[in-house]
N, C-alpha and C positions, 0 to 999 in steps of 0.2 A: 332452168339453166340457160345461160347465154351461149350462142354458137361460138366456136373457137375462131372462126373467120379464116379468110384467105386473102392473098394479094389481089387487088382489083384488076391488075394486069401484070403481064410479064415484065413490063418496064419498071414497075415498082420494085419487084424482086431484084432486078439488075442494079437499080439505083441504090437500094438498101445495102446489098453486098458490096458494091463499089464504095459506098460511104464508110462501110465498116473496115474494109481491108486497106483502103487508101487513107492514111492518117498522117499524123505529125512525123512518124518515123520515116516516111518517104521523103520528107523535106529536110529534116535536121539530122537524120542518122545515116541514110544510105549515101548521100554525097560525101560525107566525111569519111565513111568506111572505104569508099571507092578511092578517094585521094590517099588515105593512110596506108592502104594495103595493095599498092601497085598500080593505081589508076585503071587503065583499060584492062590490065591483066587480072584485076579483081573480078571482072565480068565472067571469067572462065569458071572459077569455083561457084560464083553466084548462079550462073546458068545451070551448072551441074546439079545444084541443090534445088533449083526451080523444077527441073525435069524429074528428079528422083524422089523428091519429098514434097515440094510445094503443090504442084498440080495433082499428084495422086491423093494427097490428104484433103485438098479442097474438094475434089470429086467424091472421095469417100464420105466425108461429113455431109456434104450437100445431098447426096443420094440417100444417105442414112435418114436425114430429116424428112426428105420428100416422101420416102417410102413408108416410114412409120407414122408421119403426121403427129409427131410428139416432140416435146422439148428436150433440152440437153441432159436431163436425168432419166425421164421415163422412156426415152427411146432405147436406152441401154437395158431397161427392164424387159423390153419386148425382144431385143436381139440377143443379148447375152447377160442375164441377170447377175452372173458372177462379177462382171466388170462394171457394175453400176457405180462403184466408187469413183470411176473416171469422171462420170457426170458430176458428182458432188465436188470433186477436186477442181474441175473446171469452173464451176459456179463460184467457188470460194476465191479463186484467182480473179474472177471478174468482179467480185465484191471488193477485193483490195484495189483493183484497177479503178473502179468507180470512185473510190475515195481519193486516189492520187491524181488521176488524169484530169479531173475537173479543176484541180488547183492550178494547173498550167493554163487552162482557159481563163481563170480569174486573173492571173498575172497578165495575160495577153489583153484582156478587157481593160485593165488599168492602164497599160501602155497605150491602148487605143484612145482612151480618154485624154491622156497627156498629149497625144499626137495632134489634138486640135488647138494646142497652145500656139501663141504667136511665135515663140521660139521653143524648139524641142528642149526639154529640161536636161536631156543627156548630151546636149551638144556643147555645153559650156561648163566652166568651173566656177561660175559666179553665184552658186546657190548655197544655201545655209548648210547643206549636208556635205559639201565638198571639203576636202582636207588640203593642206599645203602641198601634198604630193600629187594633187590632181593636175592633169594635163589633157587638153582636148586634142592635141597633136594636129590641129588643123593648119597651123602656120609654120610647122617645123620643117627644116630640111633634113637630109639624111644624117649629117653629122650631129645636129642638135638632138635628133630623136634618139640616136644610139647612146648619147651621153646621159639620157634620162633613164638610167637603169632602175632607179627606185620609184619612178613615177607610176601612177595608175591612170587609166583613161577615165574620162568623164562618164562614159557609158557604164563602165564597171562600178564606179562609185554610186551612180544613180541606182543601179540594180542592187548592190549589196547594202548601201547605206540608206537609200530612200525607200525602195520598194520592200526589201526584206528586213532592213534594220537588223542585220544578222548578228547574233550574239557570239560569244567566244567558244561555244561548244554545246553539245546536246544536253549537258547538265543544266545549262542556263536557258530555261524555256522563255522567260520574259513575258511580255504582254502581247495581246492580240493586235495584229496590224489591221486597223479598222477599215481602211480603204480596201484592202484585199477581202476583208470580211463582207463588205457591201457588194463587191463584184462577185463573190462566191454565191451570195443569195440570188443575185440576178441570174447567174448561170444555172443554178438549180431550178429556178422558176421556169426558165426557158426549156430545160430538159424535161421537166415534169409535163408541161403541156404539149411537148412533142410526142410523148408516148402514152398519155393518160387514157387514150381510147384504143390502145393496141394498134394493130395494123391499119385500122381505119385512119388514125392520125399519122402514124409513122410513115405509111405508104404515100401520104400527100406531102409531108415535110421533106422527104428525101429528094423530091424533084428539084428543090432549091439547094439543099445542103450538099447534095452530091455533085451538082453541076457548077454552082457559083465559084467554088475554089479553083476550078479549071480556068475560069475567066480571069481571076486574079493572078493565077500562076502564069497564064499566057502574057498578061500585061507586064508582070515583073520579069518574065523571060525575055521579052522584046526590049524592055528598058535596060536590063542587065547587059545584053549583048551590044548595046549602043554606047556603053560607057568606055572611057579610055582605060586600058589595062584589062579589059574583059578577056581578050585573047590569051593573055598570060594566065589568068585564072582558069580558063577552060583547059589550057595545056596542062597545068598542074593537076587538074581534075581527072583527065583521061590519059595522060602520057603513060604508056605501058612500061612497067618495070617487071620484066619476066622473071627475074630472080626471086620475086616474092612468092611465086607459086610453090616453092619448096618449103615455105614456112607453114607449119601446121596451124599456127594462130590465125593466119589469113583464111584458111578453109573453115576453121571453127567460127570465125566471125561472119563469114558468108552464110553458113548454115543457120546461125542464130538470127541473122537478119531475115531469112526466109520464114522461119517458124514464127517470129514476132510479127512481121509485116503481113503475112497471109492469114493471121488470126486463127490458126489451127490449134486444136487440142483443148480449147476451152468451151466448146459447144456453140459458139456464135453461128457458125455456118449450118449446124444441125437445126437450130431454131429458125433461121431465115429460110432454109430449104423446106421446113415443115409447113410453111404457109403457101407452098406451091400446089398447083393441081398435080394429080398423080402422073399424068402423061406429059408433064413439062420436060423439055429437052435439056436437062441439067448438065448433060455431057458437054454439049456445045457451049452452054453458058459458062461453065467453069473454065474452059480453055480461054474464052474471050476475056473473062474477068482477071485471070492470072496475067494475061498479056497486058491488060490495062494497068494493073498494079505495078509491074516491073517497068513498063514504059513511062509511067508517071514518075517513078523514082529517078530514072535517067534524065528526064526533062527537068525535074526539080534540081538536079545537080548542076545543069547549065545555068539555071536562074540564080542559084546560090553562089557558085564559084565565079561567075562573071562579076558579081558585085564584090566578092572578096578580092578578086584580082584588081578591081578598081581601087579598093581601100588600100591594098598593099602598095600599089603604085603611088597613091597620094601620100602615104606615109614614108615611102622609100624603104620598105622592109620586105624580106622574103614572105611569100604567102603562108609559109608554115607558122609565121608569127601571128597570123590573124585567123587561121582555119580553126574552127571550133565545131563541137557536136553538141546536140541536146540543147538545154537551156542556155548554155554559153553562146551558141549560135543565134538563137531566137531573141535573147534579151540583152546581149552585149555586142557581139560582132556585127550582126546585121543592122541593129539600130545605129551603131557607130558609123557604119558605112553610109546609111541613109542620111545621116546628119551632114555628110560631106557633099551630097548631091544638091543640084538646084531643085527647088520646090520640095524640100525634105518632108514637110507635113503630108503632102499627097502620097508619097511613096511609103511613108510610115503607116498611113491609114490603110493603104492597099495591102501591105504585108500583114498587119495584125488582123485585119478583117479576114484575110485568107486563113491565117492560123486558127482563128476562133471558129469559123465555119467548118474548116477541115477537122478540127478536134471535136467540135460539137456533134458532128455526125457519128463519130466513133463512140462518143460518150453515151448518147441516148440510144444507140443500137445495143450497147452493152446493158443498159437498163432494161431495154425490151427483152433481151435474151434472158436475164435473170427473172423478170416478171413471168415470162412465158413458161420457163422451166418450173418455177414454183407453183404456178396456177395449174399446170398439167399434172403436177405431183398431187395436188389436192383439188381436183376439179369440182367435187360435190360442194365444197365450201367456197372456193374462190370464184366460180363462174356464176355468181349471183349478181343481180343488178347493183352496181355501186361498189362491189367488193374490190374490184381491181383498182379503182381510183383510190380507195381508202388504203389498201395495202401498199400501193406505189408511194403514197404520201408518207406512210410510216417508214418505208425503206429509204426514201430520200432524206427524211429527218434523221434516221439512224446514221447514214453515211455522213451527213452534215455535222452532227455532233461529235462523231468519232474523229473527223478530220480537223476539228477546230485547233487541235494542238499543232497541226501542220502550218497554220497561218500565224503562229506566234513568232517572236524574234529568234527562237531556236528551232522553229518549225522546219526550216530547210534541211536540217540534219535528219529529222524524222522522216520527212518526205523522201529524201534520198535513200534512207535505210529501207523504207517500204519498197521503193522502186527497184532497189538493187537485190533484195532478198525475196520479198513476197510476190512480186510480179515478174521475176526474171525468167530468162530463157531456160534455165535448168529445170524449173517446175514444169514448164510446158513441154520440154523434151521428154521428161519422164512420162507424162500423160500420153504423148504421141507414141512412145514405144509400146505401151500396153494397149493403146487403142488399135494399132495395126495388128498386134498379136491376137487380140480378142476377136476382131472382125475377120482377119485374114486366115487364122488357123482354127479358131473355135467355131465362129459362125460359118466361115467358109468363103474363100475368095471366089470360088466358082459360083456360089449362090449370089454373091454381090454382082458378078458379071451378068448373071441371068436376070437379076432384079433391074439393073440399069438398062439391059436390053428390053425388058418388058415395059419399063416406064417410058423410055425414049424412042424405042424402035431401032436403036443403033447399038451394035455390040462393041463395047470398048476395046481398044487395042490390047492384045495379050500382054503388052509391056506393063500395063497397070496391075495385072495379076502378079507378075514377078515382083513389082515394087511392093505391093501389099504383103506379100509372103516373105520376101527376103531383103530387098534393097532398103526400103524405107525404115523398117524396124532396126536393121543393123546400123544404118547411118545415124538414126536417132539415138540409139544406144551408145554408139561411139562418140557422138557429140556430147551426150550427157556425161559420160565418163571423162571426156576431155575438159568439160566445164568444171568438174570437181578437181581434177589434177591441176588445172591452170588457175584454180581459185586464188585470188589475192584479196586480202582484207580491205574493206571499204575505207576510202579516204575522201575528204572533201577539199576541193581546190588544190589537191596534191600536197597539202601541208598539214591539214588537221587529221589526226588519227583518232578513230572512234575508240571509246573504252571497251574493255572486254565484255562487259555486260550487254552492250549494244549489239555486238556481234552474236552473242548467244541468243538475244531476243530476235535478231534478224533470222537466224537459222531456225528458230521455232516457227516463225511465220512461213518460212520456206517449207519446212517439213509438214506444216498443218495441211497443206493441199496434197503433198506427196503421199503421206501416210493414210489418207482416206482410201486409196486404191487397195492396198493389202488389208487395211483395217476392215473395210466393208466386206471383202471376200471372206476373211476369217470370221466375221460376225455372222454372215449368212450360213457358213459351213457349221458353225457351232450351234446355231439355233434351228437348223433344219431337222427333218425326220428321216430315219433310215440309216443305213451304213454310210461311212464316209464316201465310199465309191458312189452310192446312190445319190447322196446329196450333191456331190460334184457333178455328176452327169445331169442331174435335174437343173442345177444352176447354169450349166453350159448350154442348155436347150432353149431355143427361142419359143415364145408362146404364140407364134403366129400361125401355127398349123401349116396349111398349104396356102400361104399368103398370096402367091401369084394368081392362082385361080380365083381366090376371093376378091382380089383387087380388080381383076379383069371383069368379074361378074358385076362389081359395083359400077365400074366405068360403063359397061354395056347397059346396065340398068338405067343409069343417068342419061345415057344417049337415047335409049328407048323412050324414056319419059319425055325428053325434049322433042323427039320426033312425033310422039303422040300428041303433045301440046301443039306442035306446028300443024298437024293434020286437023285438029279441032278448030284452030284459028282459020 
């Protein structure tokens, strides 16, 4: 059997976690939420959720992996076997994410290829895919622009008619978009070779993928602030609107952003932490990484809204007319703004390279997490020479063939359905509720504190114990209930209503990960031996015995061997 392996250095761990938690959501989701929900006032609920949920959960999961040295499923078997369904549910969400997330990278790669054209194809209406209603808005004054109520931008038509060739509804699947198909193959090949050797390859790749996006973001940040109208965009981005703090929706969206952005609940941090040495100071690492994540989100907001402010001034419209989130920002609003700048090809290349590398990091870390979790589940079979590479190839092919329907003419509707239901915050919130309950109440918050003290030499602040026992599960549960109460049926572009069968299918995808938690617990209770009380107590008991003394003994033994080797030399 091959060794499980560890990070070659602490820097590799920090880079890997940074690449995982800093992703596309920091660039295209946080700035829009901040603008939409009260500007600077949105930072109040955001920081509240960072302190009460984000940092405690990041520390909880990282310490859990570092302590057990196991993946996202088997770590639960060692700490609280009754809650192992949380691990299965998290891996299923990651499987759905692996199918949808890489589609975005394929679109970005296609845009990058078009960025090398002598004229950006989304900058004019002289192309075969444009309609009579197309308008590039580049030479309009305010009065002319406001009179074009039925017109669509050249960037919108390029996105919908050239890249997606979008059909009339989810019932009209249509043919495969072959250009996106080729880009998808390229991205899967890159992802495969990033993780095919486990942490040996992943640990080296993250040196580039985790740092290069910051170079691009800094360039775009500086360029954005030098554009005319940038100040207007920044003011709209951060201008506080205190009255928004009384709106429950604002608080709910702040919480959802934290759970989504910090990659908690799905086992990613457990796996990344499991490759650490036992005495790594994960307590300090988690605080620094959470600060990096939130800081990146704020800086990205300046880079995005300075450019949107420029576009609003050029078109003579309010910034609310051009502010977008998600794919609308990345593939319509920002490309349209870039087309108005001098040297548009240069800034387009910078932007889409940043998107690709930023998203690529998150994608292949998700692959690594799934691989590690499954290999740890079947170590006798999977830790043989060549088995990992073979299984990774099969998994990539499975995801690839499952997602082909998403790159058809009707694929955007399916992509959005998966993103809205299968990978949404509600599933993650549910897992986080039971994660904190299982570890805080069944395994024991005091034991967690002692474990972290034993590993790092630093006793965590008592506030974390309060969070694990009360604050985090209550807030997670409240957010989950609010997400159900505030549920609105999925629509596309605010005009297309999905058929009833699509909503039912979406909820089935959503429940597929949620029901694994009670389903696994009931299965283990039903198949155990003894009375129900005996089965329950057995499933709530960790199989680590007196793990702290065992771990200390292992560390001391390793240290003794190193000292003995040193003396011999």
